[in-house]
ROTIBA-289506 format. One record per atom (N, C-alpha, C): chain; y, z negated, x; atom name. Coordinates in nm, 2 decimals, padded with zeros to 4 digits, m for minus. Each point is the difference from the previous one (the first is absolute). Example, Ala and Ser with C-alpha at 12.3 -4.5 7.8 and 13.67 -1.06 7.14 Angstrom:
2
+----+--------+--------+--------+----+
| ch |      Y |      Z |      X | at |
+----+--------+--------+--------+----+
|  A | m00.57 | m00.78 |  01.32 |  N |
|  A |  00.12 |  00.00 | m00.09 | CA |
|  A |  00.12 |  00.00 |  00.09 |  C |
|  A |  00.11 |  00.07 | m00.04 |  N |
|  A |  00.11 |  00.00 |  00.09 | CA |
|  A |  00.11 | m00.08 | m00.08 |  C |
+----+--------+--------+--------+----+
This chain:
156
+----+--------+--------+--------+----+
| ch |      Y |      Z |      X | at |
+----+--------+--------+--------+----+
|  A | m09.78 | m11.09 |  09.64 |  N |
|  A | m00.06 | m00.04 | m00.14 | CA |
|  A | m00.10 | m00.12 |  00.03 |  C |
|  A |  00.00 | m00.10 | m00.05 |  N |
|  A | m00.11 | m00.10 |  00.00 | CA |
|  A | m00.11 |  00.04 | m00.05 |  C |
|  A | m00.10 | m00.06 |  00.06 |  N |
|  A | m00.16 |  00.02 | m00.04 | CA |
|  A | m00.02 | m00.12 | m00.08 |  C |
|  A | m00.09 |  00.06 | m00.11 |  N |
|  A | m00.04 | m00.11 | m00.09 | CA |
|  A | m00.14 | m00.05 |  00.04 |  C |
|  A | m00.05 | m00.12 | m00.06 |  N |
|  A | m00.08 | m00.05 |  00.04 | CA |
|  A | m00.16 |  00.08 | m00.02 |  C |
|  A |  00.02 |  00.08 | m00.11 |  N |
|  A | m00.11 |  00.11 | m00.03 | CA |
|  A | m00.03 |  00.08 |  00.12 |  C |
|  A |  00.13 |  00.06 |  00.03 |  N |
|  A |  00.01 |  00.10 |  00.12 | CA |
|  A | m00.07 | m00.05 |  00.11 |  C |
|  A |  00.06 | m00.16 |  00.05 |  N |
|  A | m00.05 | m00.05 |  00.12 | CA |
|  A | m00.15 | m00.04 |  00.00 |  C |
|  A | m00.05 | m00.01 | m00.13 |  N |
|  A | m00.14 | m00.04 |  00.00 | CA |
|  A | m00.09 |  00.13 |  00.02 |  C |
|  A |  00.05 |  00.11 | m00.06 |  N |
|  A | m00.05 |  00.15 |  00.04 | CA |
|  A | m00.01 |  00.03 |  00.14 |  C |
|  A |  00.12 | m00.03 |  00.05 |  N |
|  A |  00.03 |  00.03 |  00.16 | CA |
|  A | m00.11 | m00.05 |  00.04 |  C |
|  A | m00.02 | m00.14 |  00.00 |  N |
|  A | m00.11 | m00.10 |  00.08 | CA |
|  A | m00.14 |  00.09 | m00.03 |  C |
|  A | m00.02 |  00.01 | m00.13 |  N |
|  A | m00.14 |  00.07 | m00.02 | CA |
|  A |  00.00 |  00.14 |  00.08 |  C |
|  A |  00.10 |  00.07 | m00.01 |  N |
|  A |  00.02 |  00.13 |  00.09 | CA |
|  A | m00.03 | m00.01 |  00.14 |  C |
|  A |  00.06 | m00.09 |  00.06 |  N |
|  A | m00.03 | m00.07 |  00.15 | CA |
|  A | m00.14 | m00.02 |  00.03 |  C |
|  A | m00.04 | m00.10 | m00.09 |  N |
|  A | m00.13 | m00.05 |  00.03 | CA |
|  A | m00.10 |  00.14 | m00.02 |  C |
|  A |  00.00 |  00.09 | m00.06 |  N |
|  A | m00.07 |  00.11 | m00.03 | CA |
|  A |  00.00 |  00.09 |  00.12 |  C |
|  A |  00.14 |  00.02 |  00.05 |  N |
|  A | m00.02 |  00.06 |  00.14 | CA |
|  A | m00.06 | m00.07 |  00.11 |  C |
|  A |  00.00 | m00.12 |  00.01 |  N |
|  A | m00.06 | m00.09 |  00.09 | CA |
|  A | m00.16 |  00.01 | m00.02 |  C |
|  A | m00.03 |  00.02 | m00.14 |  N |
|  A | m00.13 |  00.01 |  00.00 | CA |
|  A | m00.05 |  00.15 |  00.07 |  C |
|  A |  00.05 |  00.09 | m00.05 |  N |
|  A | m00.04 |  00.15 |  00.04 | CA |
|  A |  00.02 | m00.03 |  00.16 |  C |
|  A |  00.12 |  00.00 |  00.06 |  N |
|  A |  00.01 | m00.02 |  00.15 | CA |
|  A | m00.10 | m00.08 |  00.07 |  C |
|  A | m00.01 | m00.13 | m00.05 |  N |
|  A | m00.10 | m00.08 |  00.06 | CA |
|  A | m00.14 |  00.07 | m00.01 |  C |
|  A | m00.06 |  00.04 | m00.11 |  N |
|  A | m00.11 |  00.07 | m00.02 | CA |
|  A | m00.01 |  00.12 |  00.11 |  C |
|  A |  00.08 |  00.07 |  00.01 |  N |
|  A | m00.01 |  00.09 |  00.10 | CA |
|  A |  00.00 | m00.03 |  00.14 |  C |
|  A |  00.08 | m00.09 |  00.05 |  N |
|  A |  00.00 | m00.05 |  00.13 | CA |
|  A | m00.16 | m00.09 | m00.01 |  C |
|  A | m00.01 | m00.07 | m00.07 |  N |
|  A | m00.14 | m00.09 |  00.03 | CA |
|  A | m00.12 |  00.10 |  00.01 |  C |
|  A |  00.00 |  00.10 | m00.07 |  N |
|  A | m00.12 |  00.10 |  00.00 | CA |
|  A |  00.00 |  00.07 |  00.12 |  C |
|  A |  00.12 |  00.04 |  00.07 |  N |
|  A |  00.01 |  00.08 |  00.10 | CA |
|  A | m00.02 | m00.07 |  00.14 |  C |
|  A |  00.03 | m00.14 |  00.02 |  N |
|  A | m00.03 | m00.09 |  00.08 | CA |
|  A | m00.16 | m00.03 |  00.00 |  C |
|  A | m00.07 | m00.03 | m00.13 |  N |
|  A | m00.13 | m00.02 |  00.00 | CA |
|  A | m00.10 |  00.12 |  00.03 |  C |
|  A |  00.07 |  00.13 | m00.03 |  N |
|  A | m00.08 |  00.10 |  00.03 | CA |
|  A | m00.02 |  00.02 |  00.15 |  C |
|  A |  00.08 | m00.05 |  00.08 |  N |
|  A | m00.04 |  00.01 |  00.17 | CA |
|  A | m00.08 | m00.11 |  00.05 |  C |
|  A | m00.05 | m00.10 | m00.10 |  N |
|  A | m00.10 | m00.08 |  00.07 | CA |
|  A | m00.14 |  00.03 | m00.05 |  C |
|  A | m00.06 |  00.04 |  00.12 |  N |
|  A | m00.15 |  00.02 | m00.03 | CA |
|  A | m00.10 | m00.10 | m00.07 |  C |
|  A | m00.09 |  00.04 | m00.07 |  N |
|  A | m00.10 | m00.09 | m00.08 | CA |
|  A | m00.13 |  00.02 |  00.09 |  C |
|  A | m00.08 | m00.10 | m00.03 |  N |
|  A | m00.14 | m00.01 |  00.08 | CA |
|  A | m00.10 |  00.11 | m00.02 |  C |
|  A |  00.02 |  00.06 | m00.14 |  N |
|  A | m00.12 |  00.11 | m00.04 | CA |
|  A |  00.07 |  00.06 | m00.08 |  C |
|  A | m00.08 |  00.11 | m00.05 |  N |
|  A |  00.04 |  00.13 | m00.08 | CA |
|  A |  00.02 | m00.06 | m00.15 |  C |
|  A | m00.09 | m00.08 | m00.04 |  N |
|  A | m00.02 | m00.05 | m00.13 | CA |
|  A |  00.13 | m00.08 | m00.03 |  C |
|  A |  00.07 | m00.08 |  00.11 |  N |
|  A |  00.11 | m00.08 | m00.04 | CA |
|  A |  00.13 |  00.10 |  00.01 |  C |
|  A | m00.01 |  00.09 |  00.09 |  N |
|  A |  00.11 |  00.12 |  00.01 | CA |
|  A | m00.02 |  00.06 | m00.16 |  C |
|  A | m00.10 |  00.01 | m00.04 |  N |
|  A | m00.01 |  00.07 | m00.15 | CA |
|  A |  00.06 | m00.08 | m00.11 |  C |
|  A | m00.04 | m00.11 |  00.03 |  N |
|  A |  00.05 | m00.14 | m00.10 | CA |
|  A |  00.16 |  00.00 |  00.00 |  C |
|  A |  00.07 |  00.01 |  00.13 |  N |
|  A |  00.13 | m00.03 |  00.02 | CA |
|  A |  00.06 |  00.13 | m00.04 |  C |
|  A | m00.05 |  00.15 |  00.01 |  N |
|  A |  00.06 |  00.10 | m00.05 | CA |
|  A |  00.01 | m00.01 | m00.17 |  C |
|  A | m00.13 | m00.04 | m00.05 |  N |
|  A |  00.02 | m00.01 | m00.14 | CA |
|  A |  00.12 | m00.12 | m00.06 |  C |
|  A |  00.00 | m00.12 |  00.08 |  N |
|  A |  00.11 | m00.09 |  00.00 | CA |
|  A |  00.10 |  00.03 | m00.02 |  C |
|  A |  00.06 |  00.12 |  00.12 |  N |
|  A |  00.14 |  00.05 | m00.01 | CA |
|  A |  00.03 |  00.08 | m00.10 |  C |
|  A | m00.11 |  00.07 | m00.07 |  N |
|  A |  00.03 |  00.08 | m00.15 | CA |
|  A |  00.03 | m00.10 | m00.08 |  C |
|  A | m00.08 | m00.10 |  00.00 |  N |
|  A |  00.02 | m00.09 | m00.12 | CA |
|  A |  00.16 | m00.07 |  00.01 |  C |
|  A |  00.03 | m00.04 |  00.13 |  N |
|  A |  00.13 | m00.06 |  00.02 | CA |
|  A |  00.10 |  00.11 | m00.04 |  C |
|  A |  00.00 |  00.10 |  00.02 |  N |
|  A |  00.09 |  00.12 | m00.03 | CA |
|  A |  00.01 |  00.02 | m00.16 |  C |
|  A | m00.12 | m00.01 | m00.07 |  N |
|  A |  00.00 |  00.00 | m00.13 | CA |
|  A |  00.07 | m00.09 | m00.09 |  C |
|  A | m00.04 | m00.14 |  00.08 |  N |
|  A |  00.05 | m00.10 | m00.06 | CA |
|  A |  00.14 | m00.06 |  00.01 |  C |
|  A |  00.02 | m00.01 |  00.13 |  N |
|  A |  00.11 | m00.05 |  00.04 | CA |
|  A |  00.14 |  00.07 |  00.01 |  C |
|  A | m00.04 |  00.13 |  00.05 |  N |
|  A |  00.11 |  00.10 |  00.01 | CA |
|  A |  00.03 |  00.07 | m00.15 |  C |
|  A | m00.11 |  00.02 | m00.09 |  N |
|  A |  00.04 |  00.05 | m00.11 | CA |
|  A |  00.07 | m00.14 | m00.09 |  C |
|  A | m00.04 | m00.10 |  00.01 |  N |
|  A |  00.09 | m00.11 | m00.06 | CA |
|  A |  00.15 |  00.01 |  00.06 |  C |
|  A |  00.03 |  00.01 |  00.15 |  N |
|  A |  00.12 |  00.02 |  00.03 | CA |
|  A |  00.09 |  00.13 | m00.06 |  C |
|  A | m00.08 |  00.10 | m00.01 |  N |
|  A |  00.07 |  00.11 | m00.09 | CA |
|  A |  00.04 | m00.01 | m00.11 |  C |
|  A | m00.09 | m00.07 | m00.08 |  N |
|  A |  00.03 | m00.04 | m00.15 | CA |
|  A |  00.12 | m00.09 | m00.01 |  C |
|  A | m00.01 | m00.11 |  00.10 |  N |
|  A |  00.12 | m00.07 | m00.01 | CA |
|  A |  00.13 |  00.05 |  00.05 |  C |
|  A |  00.01 |  00.10 |  00.09 |  N |
|  A |  00.10 |  00.05 |  00.05 | CA |
|  A |  00.07 |  00.11 | m00.11 |  C |
|  A | m00.10 |  00.08 | m00.08 |  N |
|  A |  00.05 |  00.07 | m00.12 | CA |
|  A |  00.08 | m00.10 | m00.08 |  C |
|  A | m00.09 | m00.09 | m00.04 |  N |
|  A |  00.07 | m00.08 | m00.12 | CA |
|  A |  00.11 | m00.08 |  00.04 |  C |
|  A |  00.01 | m00.06 |  00.11 |  N |
|  A |  00.13 | m00.07 |  00.03 | CA |
|  A |  00.11 |  00.09 |  00.03 |  C |
|  A | m00.04 |  00.11 |  00.07 |  N |
|  A |  00.11 |  00.10 |  00.02 | CA |
|  A |  00.07 |  00.07 | m00.14 |  C |
|  A | m00.08 |  00.01 | m00.08 |  N |
|  A |  00.05 |  00.05 | m00.12 | CA |
|  A |  00.05 | m00.12 | m00.08 |  C |
|  A | m00.03 | m00.11 |  00.01 |  N |
|  A |  00.03 | m00.11 | m00.07 | CA |
|  A |  00.16 | m00.04 |  00.05 |  C |
|  A |  00.03 |  00.01 |  00.15 |  N |
|  A |  00.12 | m00.01 |  00.04 | CA |
|  A |  00.08 |  00.13 | m00.04 |  C |
|  A | m00.02 |  00.09 | m00.03 |  N |
|  A |  00.09 |  00.09 | m00.03 | CA |
|  A |  00.02 |  00.00 | m00.14 |  C |
|  A | m00.10 | m00.01 | m00.08 |  N |
|  A |  00.04 | m00.05 | m00.15 | CA |
|  A |  00.08 | m00.11 | m00.02 |  C |
|  A | m00.03 | m00.10 |  00.07 |  N |
|  A |  00.08 | m00.12 | m00.02 | CA |
|  A |  00.15 |  00.02 |  00.03 |  C |
|  A |  00.03 |  00.08 |  00.08 |  N |
|  A |  00.15 |  00.01 |  00.02 | CA |
|  A |  00.05 |  00.00 |  00.13 |  C |
|  A |  00.09 | m00.05 |  00.05 |  N |
|  A |  00.06 | m00.02 |  00.11 | CA |
|  A |  00.05 |  00.11 |  00.06 |  C |
|  A |  00.03 |  00.14 | m00.05 |  N |
|  A |  00.07 |  00.10 |  00.03 | CA |
|  A | m00.10 |  00.11 |  00.10 |  C |
|  A | m00.13 | m00.06 |  00.00 |  N |
|  A | m00.11 |  00.11 |  00.07 | CA |
|  A | m00.04 |  00.10 | m00.11 |  C |
|  A |  00.01 |  00.12 |  00.04 |  N |
|  A | m00.05 |  00.10 | m00.08 | CA |
|  A | m00.13 |  00.07 |  00.03 |  C |
|  A | m00.07 |  00.07 | m00.10 |  N |
|  A | m00.12 |  00.05 |  00.07 | CA |
|  A |  00.03 |  00.13 |  00.09 |  C |
|  A |  00.12 |  00.04 | m00.02 |  N |
|  A |  00.08 |  00.12 |  00.09 | CA |
|  A |  00.00 | m00.03 |  00.15 |  C |
|  A |  00.00 | m00.12 |  00.01 |  N |
|  A |  00.04 | m00.07 |  00.15 | CA |
|  A | m00.10 |  00.08 |  00.09 |  C |
|  A |  00.05 |  00.04 |  00.11 |  N |
|  A | m00.09 |  00.08 |  00.08 | CA |
|  A | m00.10 | m00.10 |  00.07 |  C |
|  A |  00.04 | m00.14 |  00.03 |  N |
|  A | m00.08 | m00.08 |  00.05 | CA |
|  A | m00.13 | m00.06 | m00.11 |  C |
|  A |  00.05 |  00.02 | m00.10 |  N |
|  A | m00.09 | m00.02 | m00.13 | CA |
|  A | m00.13 |  00.13 |  00.01 |  C |
|  A |  00.06 |  00.11 |  00.00 |  N |
|  A | m00.09 |  00.10 |  00.01 | CA |
|  A | m00.07 |  00.00 |  00.11 |  C |
|  A |  00.03 | m00.03 |  00.14 |  N |
|  A | m00.08 | m00.03 |  00.11 | CA |
|  A | m00.09 | m00.11 | m00.04 |  C |
|  A |  00.01 | m00.07 | m00.05 |  N |
|  A | m00.08 | m00.13 | m00.01 | CA |
|  A | m00.11 |  00.06 | m00.10 |  C |
|  A |  00.05 |  00.06 | m00.12 |  N |
|  A | m00.12 |  00.05 | m00.09 | CA |
|  A | m00.09 |  00.10 |  00.08 |  C |
|  A |  00.06 |  00.08 |  00.07 |  N |
|  A | m00.07 |  00.10 |  00.09 | CA |
|  A | m00.10 | m00.05 |  00.07 |  C |
|  A |  00.04 | m00.10 |  00.08 |  N |
|  A | m00.10 | m00.07 |  00.11 | CA |
|  A | m00.12 | m00.08 | m00.10 |  C |
|  A |  00.04 | m00.07 | m00.12 |  N |
|  A | m00.11 | m00.06 | m00.04 | CA |
|  A | m00.11 |  00.12 | m00.05 |  C |
|  A |  00.06 |  00.09 | m00.06 |  N |
|  A | m00.09 |  00.10 | m00.04 | CA |
|  A | m00.10 |  00.07 |  00.10 |  C |
|  A |  00.07 |  00.04 |  00.12 |  N |
|  A | m00.07 |  00.01 |  00.11 | CA |
|  A | m00.10 | m00.10 |  00.04 |  C |
|  A |  00.04 | m00.12 |  00.03 |  N |
|  A | m00.08 | m00.11 |  00.03 | CA |
|  A | m00.13 |  00.00 | m00.10 |  C |
|  A |  00.01 |  00.01 | m00.14 |  N |
|  A | m00.11 |  00.00 | m00.08 | CA |
|  A | m00.08 |  00.10 |  00.00 |  C |
|  A |  00.04 |  00.12 |  00.03 |  N |
|  A | m00.06 |  00.13 |  00.00 | CA |
|  A | m00.12 | m00.02 |  00.14 |  C |
|  A |  00.08 | m00.03 |  00.11 |  N |
|  A | m00.08 | m00.04 |  00.11 | CA |
|  A | m00.09 | m00.08 |  00.00 |  C |
|  A |  00.01 | m00.12 | m00.10 |  N |
|  A | m00.09 | m00.10 |  00.00 | CA |
|  A | m00.14 |  00.04 | m00.08 |  C |
|  A |  00.04 |  00.08 | m00.10 |  N |
|  A | m00.10 |  00.08 | m00.10 | CA |
|  A | m00.08 |  00.08 |  00.07 |  C |
|  A |  00.07 |  00.11 |  00.08 |  N |
|  A | m00.03 |  00.14 |  00.04 | CA |
|  A | m00.04 | m00.03 |  00.14 |  C |
|  A |  00.04 | m00.06 |  00.07 |  N |
|  A | m00.04 | m00.02 |  00.14 | CA |
|  A | m00.06 | m00.13 |  00.07 |  C |
|  A |  00.05 | m00.09 | m00.03 |  N |
|  A | m00.04 | m00.16 |  00.04 | CA |
|  A | m00.14 | m00.04 | m00.06 |  C |
|  A |  00.00 |  00.01 | m00.13 |  N |
|  A | m00.10 | m00.03 | m00.06 | CA |
|  A | m00.15 |  00.10 |  00.02 |  C |
|  A |  00.02 |  00.13 | m00.03 |  N |
|  A | m00.11 |  00.06 |  00.06 | CA |
|  A | m00.04 |  00.00 |  00.15 |  C |
|  A |  00.11 |  00.00 |  00.07 |  N |
|  A | m00.02 | m00.01 |  00.15 | CA |
|  A | m00.06 | m00.13 |  00.03 |  C |
|  A |  00.02 | m00.09 | m00.06 |  N |
|  A | m00.09 | m00.14 |  00.01 | CA |
|  A | m00.15 |  00.02 |  00.00 |  C |
|  A | m00.02 |  00.07 | m00.12 |  N |
|  A | m00.12 |  00.02 | m00.05 | CA |
|  A | m00.08 |  00.11 |  00.11 |  C |
|  A |  00.08 |  00.11 |  00.05 |  N |
|  A | m00.08 |  00.06 |  00.10 | CA |
|  A | m00.02 | m00.06 |  00.13 |  C |
|  A |  00.10 | m00.09 |  00.04 |  N |
|  A | m00.01 | m00.08 |  00.12 | CA |
|  A | m00.14 | m00.10 | m00.01 |  C |
|  A | m00.01 | m00.03 | m00.13 |  N |
|  A | m00.11 | m00.09 |  00.00 | CA |
|  A | m00.13 |  00.07 |  00.02 |  C |
|  A |  00.00 |  00.14 | m00.08 |  N |
|  A | m00.11 |  00.08 |  00.02 | CA |
|  A | m00.04 |  00.04 |  00.14 |  C |
|  A |  00.10 |  00.03 |  00.07 |  N |
|  A | m00.01 |  00.04 |  00.16 | CA |
|  A | m00.06 | m00.12 |  00.07 |  C |
|  A |  00.03 | m00.11 | m00.04 |  N |
|  A | m00.03 | m00.12 |  00.09 | CA |
|  A | m00.17 | m00.04 | m00.06 |  C |
|  A | m00.02 |  00.02 | m00.11 |  N |
|  A | m00.14 | m00.02 | m00.05 | CA |
|  A | m00.09 |  00.11 |  00.05 |  C |
|  A |  00.07 |  00.12 |  00.01 |  N |
|  A | m00.11 |  00.12 |  00.07 | CA |
|  A |  00.01 |  00.00 |  00.12 |  C |
|  A |  00.06 | m00.10 |  00.09 |  N |
|  A |  00.01 |  00.02 |  00.16 | CA |
|  A |  00.09 |  00.10 |  00.06 |  C |
|  A |  00.07 |  00.06 | m00.10 |  N |
|  A |  00.08 |  00.11 |  00.04 | CA |
|  A |  00.13 | m00.08 |  00.09 |  C |
|  A |  00.03 | m00.02 |  00.11 |  N |
|  A |  00.07 | m00.07 |  00.06 | CA |
|  A |  00.14 |  00.11 |  00.02 |  C |
|  A | m00.03 |  00.10 |  00.02 |  N |
|  A |  00.10 |  00.13 |  00.02 | CA |
|  A |  00.09 |  00.01 | m00.15 |  C |
|  A | m00.10 |  00.00 | m00.10 |  N |
|  A |  00.08 |  00.01 | m00.13 | CA |
|  A |  00.07 | m00.11 | m00.04 |  C |
|  A | m00.05 | m00.13 |  00.03 |  N |
|  A |  00.05 | m00.12 | m00.02 | CA |
|  A |  00.14 | m00.01 |  00.08 |  C |
|  A |  00.01 |  00.03 |  00.14 |  N |
|  A |  00.12 | m00.01 |  00.07 | CA |
|  A |  00.11 |  00.10 | m00.05 |  C |
|  A | m00.06 |  00.13 | m00.05 |  N |
|  A |  00.09 |  00.09 | m00.05 | CA |
|  A |  00.07 | m00.04 | m00.13 |  C |
|  A | m00.08 | m00.08 | m00.08 |  N |
|  A |  00.06 | m00.03 | m00.13 | CA |
|  A |  00.10 | m00.12 |  00.02 |  C |
|  A | m00.06 | m00.09 |  00.09 |  N |
|  A |  00.09 | m00.12 |  00.04 | CA |
|  A |  00.13 |  00.06 |  00.04 |  C |
|  A |  00.00 |  00.09 |  00.09 |  N |
|  A |  00.14 |  00.05 |  00.06 | CA |
|  A |  00.08 |  00.05 | m00.09 |  C |
|  A | m00.06 |  00.07 | m00.11 |  N |
|  A |  00.08 |  00.09 | m00.09 | CA |
|  A |  00.07 | m00.08 | m00.10 |  C |
|  A | m00.10 | m00.14 | m00.05 |  N |
|  A |  00.06 | m00.09 | m00.07 | CA |
|  A |  00.12 | m00.07 |  00.06 |  C |
|  A | m00.01 | m00.05 |  00.15 |  N |
|  A |  00.08 | m00.06 |  00.07 | CA |
|  A |  00.13 |  00.07 | m00.01 |  C |
|  A | m00.01 |  00.13 |  00.01 |  N |
|  A |  00.13 |  00.10 |  00.04 | CA |
|  A |  00.07 |  00.00 | m00.13 |  C |
|  A | m00.08 |  00.02 | m00.11 |  N |
|  A |  00.06 |  00.01 | m00.11 | CA |
|  A |  00.08 | m00.13 | m00.06 |  C |
|  A | m00.10 | m00.11 |  00.04 |  N |
|  A |  00.06 | m00.14 | m00.04 | CA |
|  A |  00.15 | m00.02 |  00.08 |  C |
|  A |  00.00 |  00.04 |  00.12 |  N |
|  A |  00.11 | m00.01 |  00.08 | CA |
|  A |  00.13 |  00.08 | m00.07 |  C |
|  A | m00.04 |  00.11 | m00.03 |  N |
|  A |  00.12 |  00.09 | m00.05 | CA |
|  A |  00.02 | m00.07 | m00.14 |  C |
|  A | m00.08 | m00.03 | m00.10 |  N |
|  A |  00.05 | m00.09 | m00.10 | CA |
|  A |  00.07 | m00.12 |  00.02 |  C |
|  A | m00.03 | m00.05 |  00.09 |  N |
|  A |  00.06 | m00.14 |  00.04 | CA |
|  A |  00.15 |  00.04 |  00.04 |  C |
|  A |  00.04 |  00.11 |  00.08 |  N |
|  A |  00.11 |  00.03 |  00.03 | CA |
|  A |  00.07 |  00.04 | m00.12 |  C |
|  A | m00.05 |  00.08 | m00.10 |  N |
|  A |  00.06 |  00.03 | m00.14 | CA |
|  A |  00.06 | m00.09 | m00.06 |  C |
|  A | m00.08 | m00.13 | m00.01 |  N |
|  A |  00.03 | m00.12 | m00.07 | CA |
|  A |  00.13 | m00.06 |  00.10 |  C |
|  A |  00.01 |  00.02 |  00.13 |  N |
|  A |  00.08 | m00.09 |  00.06 | CA |
|  A |  00.14 |  00.09 | m00.02 |  C |
|  A | m00.01 |  00.14 | m00.01 |  N |
|  A |  00.13 |  00.10 | m00.04 | CA |
|  A |  00.02 | m00.05 | m00.14 |  C |
|  A | m00.07 | m00.02 | m00.10 |  N |
|  A |  00.05 | m00.04 | m00.13 | CA |
|  A |  00.08 | m00.10 |  00.00 |  C |
|  A | m00.07 | m00.10 |  00.10 |  N |
|  A |  00.06 | m00.14 | m00.03 | CA |
|  A |  00.15 |  00.01 |  00.08 |  C |
|  A |  00.01 |  00.07 |  00.10 |  N |
|  A |  00.13 |  00.02 |  00.06 | CA |
|  A |  00.11 |  00.06 | m00.12 |  C |
|  A | m00.06 |  00.12 | m00.10 |  N |
|  A |  00.07 |  00.05 | m00.09 | CA |
|  A |  00.06 | m00.10 | m00.09 |  C |
|  A | m00.09 | m00.10 | m00.04 |  N |
|  A |  00.01 | m00.09 | m00.10 | CA |
|  A |  00.10 | m00.12 |  00.05 |  C |
|  A | m00.01 | m00.06 |  00.10 |  N |
|  A |  00.08 | m00.10 |  00.06 | CA |
|  A |  00.14 |  00.06 |  00.01 |  C |
|  A |  00.02 |  00.11 |  00.07 |  N |
|  A |  00.14 |  00.06 |  00.02 | CA |
|  A |  00.03 |  00.08 | m00.12 |  C |
|  A | m00.06 |  00.01 | m00.11 |  N |
|  A |  00.02 |  00.10 | m00.11 | CA |
|  A |  00.07 |  00.13 |  00.01 |  C |
|  A | m00.06 |  00.05 |  00.11 |  N |
|  A |  00.04 |  00.12 |  00.06 | CA |
|  A |  00.03 |  00.11 | m00.14 |  C |
|  A |  00.08 |  00.08 |  00.01 |  N |
|  A |  00.06 |  00.10 | m00.10 | CA |
|  A |  00.05 | m00.07 | m00.12 |  C |
|  A |  00.01 | m00.14 | m00.01 |  N |
|  A |  00.10 | m00.06 | m00.11 | CA |
|  A | m00.11 | m00.04 | m00.11 |  C |
|  A |  00.09 | m00.04 | m00.10 |  N |
|  A | m00.11 | m00.06 | m00.10 | CA |
|  A | m00.01 |  00.10 | m00.13 |  C |
|  A |  00.04 |  00.11 |  00.01 |  N |
|  A | m00.03 |  00.11 | m00.09 | CA |
|  A |  00.12 |  00.01 | m00.11 |  C |
|  A | m00.01 |  00.09 | m00.06 |  N |
|  A |  00.10 |  00.05 | m00.09 | CA |
|  A | m00.06 |  00.02 | m00.14 |  C |
+----+--------+--------+--------+----+
């Protein structure tokens, strides 16, 4: 079945939103390994990571949900019951929950640890955020595989 222009436009938005999400995770992960010159800069960077998660990742989640729903409503044979659609929705929900419940408060805790001079707490929080960020990134890649290969079919 051929794709309509509307479907293709929504697909482009969907792909760009995934790129935003993955790019944010990768950039924050790489930048986390780079030491800064002092505790105040570390605290500022921790707060910046929370801001980036709140703005860029939440924008990506919204675009993913809207474009995903739009592609299903628009037609082309994909149904909400398709397993790859369910996996996609689940991963976006998990990503949003992790951003709100883990990354944003974790960034604040990390900033507080740096400002308080507690290097052990800062290292522990940074490690926790890095591990959870890596797991979230892996979930996004798995969801991407489900989407690209449309595992489980188009739904009934």
